[in-house]
N, C-alpha and C positions, 0 to 999 in steps of 0.2 A: 145399387149393389149387384153384381152377378153371382151366381151360384152354379157350379158346375159338380156333378156327382163322378166319382171314379169307383166302378163296380166290377168285380170279379165276374169273368163269362168263362162258361165250358170250353167253347171253341170259337176263337176270334174269326175264323172264316165263316162259320155258321152264323154269329152274331151279325157280322157286317151283311150277309145276305138278308137275313131277316129283316134288319132295321131298314135296309136300302130297297128292297124288293117288295116285301110284304107291307111294311108301314110307311114307306116313302119318305124316309129321313134323308138328309144329307149325310153321307158317311164318309170319312177320310181316315187314311193310316195316319197316326200321328208320332209313334215312336215303335221300337220294337215291342212286338206281342200287345199293342194297344191300337185302338180305333176310337174316333169320335163320332157320335151320332147327334144331329141338331135337327130339331122342328120346332117352329113357332117360339124361337129365341129360347129354347130349353136344350140343354147340353147334358149328354151322359159320355164320359169316357169309359170304355171297357178295356180290361186287361186279362190275358190268359197268363201272364208272367206271374212271377213268385212274389211280387211285391205286396199282395194280399194273400194270406194264407188260406188254405181250406178250399171248400166248394163255394160257388155263389149262395149268398144267404143274405135276406134283407126282410124286416118285419113290417114294412110300410108300404105305402103306394106311392109312385112317382106320378104327379100330375102334370099334363101339359094344357095350357089353356090355348086354345085356338079358334078363330072363326070358323062357321060352318061345320060344326061338329057332327051334325046329322048326315051331312054330305060324305064326311071322313068315314063315319061309322058304317055306311052304304058301301063304301069302297073297299073296306078291309074285313068286314064282319064273317065273311065266308072263308077267309083265310088264315084266320087267329081263333084262339081259345079265349072266346068271350066268358068273363067272369060276372059282368052284369049288364044285361041289355041298356040300350039307350033310353034314358028316363029323365023326368024333371024332379030334381032333389029339392027337398024342402028348404035348404039352404041357400037355393037361388041359382043353381048350375042346371044345365041340362049336359049330360055326361053318360059314359058307359067305362067299363073296365075290361081289361085282357090281361092275359099271362104270356109274357115274352118266352122266347126260346131257351133261357136261362132259368125261367120260374118265377122272374120278378113280375110283380103287379104293377101295371101302367094304367091310368085313368086319363081320358080325353075328355076335356069340358070346355063349355061355352057358358059365360055369365048370361043369364036371362035379365031382361030389363022389367 
């Protein structure tokens, strides 16, 4: 099963730049007022249109599992708002968390063996 998230963004152009230039996601325009950002088989579709009312709001954390998470952390850590630093978690992952340009929390993790 594949799951994609549809999330409200403040500004579609700012969101595209952040995900493409800062986080090195593949970003494409998908429809009027929307874009799709993908990395490591994870997909978020952002909209600045009226299909989702109100401001960006989400009470969870979106996890992306990718290989070489430490290398990725070292690449982006100085360009993002780090929420928690790269660390080994008790539940078997090496991960870190950031806040994106819309205030959403993202985590990037690698399963430890």
